[in-house]
Backbone as numpy.savetxt, mean C-alpha at the origin, in Angstrom:
# Nx Ny Nz CAx CAy CAz Cx Cy Cz
3.68 6.78 15.83 3.91 6.08 14.58 3.85 7.04 13.40
2.75 7.79 13.28 2.59 8.73 12.17 2.41 10.14 12.71
2.94 11.10 11.97 2.80 12.48 12.38 1.37 12.95 12.22
0.68 12.47 11.18 -0.69 12.89 10.90 -1.57 11.67 10.69
-2.01 11.00 11.77 -2.74 9.75 11.63 -4.04 9.85 10.85
-4.64 11.02 10.75 -5.88 11.18 10.00 -5.67 11.65 8.58
-4.46 11.91 8.19 -4.14 12.41 6.86 -4.07 11.24 5.88
-5.09 11.13 5.03 -5.16 10.01 4.10 -3.98 9.95 3.14
-3.52 11.11 2.71 -2.37 11.12 1.79 -1.11 10.60 2.50
-0.96 10.98 3.76 0.20 10.51 4.52 0.12 9.00 4.75
-1.08 8.51 5.09 -1.25 7.07 5.28 -0.96 6.31 3.99
-1.45 6.84 2.86 -1.21 6.21 1.56 0.28 6.21 1.22
0.93 7.33 1.43 2.36 7.43 1.11 3.17 6.48 1.99
2.86 6.42 3.28 3.58 5.50 4.17 3.32 4.06 3.77
2.08 3.75 3.38 1.76 2.41 2.89 2.56 2.06 1.66
2.70 3.01 0.74 3.48 2.76 -0.49 4.94 2.48 -0.16
5.49 3.23 0.79 6.87 3.00 1.19 7.01 1.61 1.82
6.09 1.26 2.70 6.14 -0.06 3.32 6.04 -1.17 2.28
5.15 -1.00 1.29 5.03 -1.99 0.22 6.34 -2.11 -0.56
6.96 -0.98 -0.84 8.21 -1.01 -1.61 9.33 -1.71 -0.83
9.20 -1.73 0.50 10.17 -2.42 1.36 9.78 -3.88 1.60
8.68 -4.32 1.00 8.22 -5.69 1.19 7.45 -5.92 2.47
7.05 -4.85 3.13 6.33 -4.94 4.40 4.83 -4.78 4.13
4.29 -5.73 3.37 2.94 -5.62 2.83 1.85 -5.63 3.91
2.00 -6.44 4.92 0.95 -6.52 5.94 0.83 -5.19 6.70
1.98 -4.56 6.96 1.95 -3.25 7.62 1.30 -2.20 6.70
1.63 -2.27 5.42 1.04 -1.34 4.45 -0.47 -1.54 4.38
-0.89 -2.78 4.34 -2.33 -3.08 4.26 -3.08 -2.53 5.46
-2.47 -2.59 6.63 -3.11 -2.04 7.83 -3.32 -0.54 7.69
-2.35 0.15 7.10 -2.49 1.60 6.91 -3.57 1.91 5.87
-3.57 1.17 4.76 -4.62 1.39 3.74 -6.00 1.14 4.34
-6.13 0.07 5.13 -7.43 -0.24 5.73 -7.84 0.83 6.74
-6.88 1.35 7.48 -7.17 2.43 8.42 -7.67 3.67 7.69
-7.02 4.00 6.59 -7.44 5.15 5.81 -8.81 4.90 5.17
-9.04 3.68 4.69 -10.33 3.35 4.08 -11.47 3.38 5.09
-11.17 3.16 6.36 -12.20 3.27 7.40 -12.73 4.69 7.48
-11.87 5.65 7.18 -12.25 7.06 7.18 -12.96 7.45 5.89
-12.46 6.91 4.78 -13.00 7.26 3.46 -13.12 5.99 2.61
-14.19 5.20 2.84 -14.30 3.89 2.20 -14.41 3.91 0.68
-14.79 5.01 0.09 -14.94 5.07 -1.36 -13.72 5.63 -2.07
-12.61 5.80 -1.37 -11.40 6.36 -1.96 -10.77 5.32 -2.88
-10.87 5.56 -4.17 -10.40 4.60 -5.17 -8.89 4.40 -5.13
-8.13 5.46 -4.89 -6.67 5.36 -4.82 -6.26 4.41 -3.69
-6.85 4.58 -2.52 -6.54 3.71 -1.38 -6.96 2.27 -1.67
-8.12 2.09 -2.27 -8.61 0.75 -2.57 -7.68 0.05 -3.57
-7.24 0.78 -4.61 -6.33 0.19 -5.59 -4.99 -0.18 -4.95
-4.49 0.69 -4.09 -3.22 0.41 -3.43 -3.34 -0.78 -2.48
-4.46 -0.88 -1.78 -4.68 -2.04 -0.92 -4.71 -3.32 -1.76
-5.44 -3.29 -2.86 -5.52 -4.48 -3.71 -4.16 -4.86 -4.29
-3.38 -3.87 -4.69 -2.04 -4.15 -5.21 -1.16 -4.73 -4.11
-1.27 -4.19 -2.92 -0.49 -4.69 -1.79 -0.86 -6.13 -1.48
-2.15 -6.44 -1.51 -2.59 -7.81 -1.28 -2.04 -8.75 -2.34
-2.04 -8.30 -3.59 -1.51 -9.12 -4.68 0.00 -9.34 -4.51
0.72 -8.30 -4.12 2.16 -8.43 -3.88 2.41 -9.41 -2.74
1.61 -9.32 -1.71 1.75 -10.20 -0.55 1.52 -11.66 -0.96
0.52 -11.90 -1.80 0.26 -13.26 -2.28 1.42 -13.78 -3.11
2.04 -12.90 -3.90 3.18 -13.31 -4.73 4.34 -13.73 -3.84
4.58 -12.98 -2.78 5.67 -13.30 -1.86 5.39 -14.64 -1.17
4.15 -14.81 -0.72 3.78 -16.05 -0.03 3.91 -17.26 -0.93
3.63 -17.09 -2.22 3.70 -18.23 -3.14 5.12 -18.47 -3.64
6.05 -17.62 -3.21 7.45 -17.80 -3.61 7.80 -17.14 -4.92
6.89 -16.36 -5.49 7.14 -15.65 -6.75 7.14 -14.16 -6.47
8.20 -13.67 -5.89 8.28 -12.26 -5.47 8.75 -11.36 -6.59
8.80 -11.83 -7.80 9.35 -11.03 -8.91 8.28 -10.30 -9.69
7.19 -9.88 -9.04 6.13 -9.17 -9.74 6.64 -7.87 -10.32
7.31 -7.06 -9.53 7.89 -5.79 -9.96 9.08 -5.50 -9.07
9.99 -4.69 -9.59 11.10 -4.23 -8.77 10.56 -3.28 -7.71
11.15 -3.22 -6.53 10.63 -2.37 -5.46 10.42 -0.91 -5.87
11.32 -0.32 -6.63 11.13 1.08 -7.02 9.93 1.24 -7.94
9.67 0.25 -8.78 8.50 0.30 -9.65 7.22 0.20 -8.83
7.23 -0.61 -7.80 6.07 -0.76 -6.95 5.75 0.56 -6.26
6.75 1.17 -5.67 6.53 2.45 -4.97 6.00 3.50 -5.93
6.55 3.56 -7.12 6.09 4.55 -8.11 4.64 4.27 -8.48
4.29 3.02 -8.75 2.92 2.68 -9.12 1.95 2.98 -8.00
2.32 2.66 -6.77 1.43 2.89 -5.63 1.23 4.37 -5.37
2.28 5.13 -5.37 2.16 6.55 -5.02 1.48 7.35 -6.10
1.48 6.85 -7.35 0.90 7.62 -8.44 -0.41 7.06 -8.95
-0.94 6.00 -8.32 -2.21 5.46 -8.76 -3.33 6.36 -8.28
-4.32 6.51 -9.10 -5.47 7.36 -8.74 -6.75 6.72 -9.19
């Protein structure tokens, strides 16, 4: 699945891509996997929370929170 399963940056980047594609549950699994290694990582925690919020918006039928490219940019650059 991943070239570097222990690389937190790679897990975060793949999660951001999945979120930008609307694949929030898959992204959340990657963020949670990375957080298991480094639970205090604020960037991963913020991205997980944003992914959860995006997922809730989709489930409620209001998927217009942000355009996909904006989501990917926000996720990959959050710190």
